[in-house]
N, C-alpha and C positions, 0 to 999 in steps of 0.2 A: 572972553568966551568962557563961561561957566560949565565945566563937565561934570558937575555934581560933587557929591561927598567923597573923599579919599580916606582908605583905610589901610593901616599896615597889615599885611597878609602873611600867614605862615604859607610855606611852599611844600608839596608833595613832590618828591623827585622821583626819577625812574627806579629807584632802588626799592621802592614799595612792591612787596610781594603778595599784598592783599590779606595778611593773618587777621585783621580786624580788631586789634587789640585797642587800637586808638579810638575805634567806635565805641567801645564798651566803657572807656574812661571819661568820655567827653560829657561834661555835665550839662551842656546845652543842646546836645544832640545835632552839632554842627558838622559832624563828620558821616559819611555814608559810603558805601562801597558801590562803585561803578565799574563798568567793564571797559577796559583798553586793550586793543588788539586781542579780545578774547580771554583776558586775564583779569580778575579782580584787582582794583587799586582803590586806594582811598581818596575823597573827594571832600574838601573842606569848603562849607557855605560860609564865606566871608561875612556875610550879613548876620548869620547867627554866631559866629566864632567870637568869644569875648577875650581871646588872647591869654586864656589861662595857663596855657603850655603843657597841659598834663599829658596830651599826645606826644610831645618831645620826650617827656620822661619815659614813656613806656615802650615806644617803637624799638624793637629788637635789632632792627637794621639803620637805624637813624635816618630814616627816608623822609621824615617831617623836618624842615628845617626854618629857621627864623633867619633871613637874610641879614647878613650885617656887612657894612652899614645898613640900617633899615631901609626897605625899598618901598616907597608909597606909591600906590597905583589906584586908578579909578575903580569903584565897586562894578562888577560886572554881574551882579545878581540883581 
């Protein structure tokens, strides 16, 4: 059974406090702010993300992670 394409994904953890710095540095506009439990949090569009990892470098609370070992998941977009 073919579940479609798979992509390596960066993960936004619960540590995200919604500062939006990652949104500003993303060259592909793959990160947007959404609301979770009434608070803003980053959301990464896996289809648009090219894994440049600039968001990892700028997050002040290290809320964006690259799982190691890499975790492959079906696209959900």
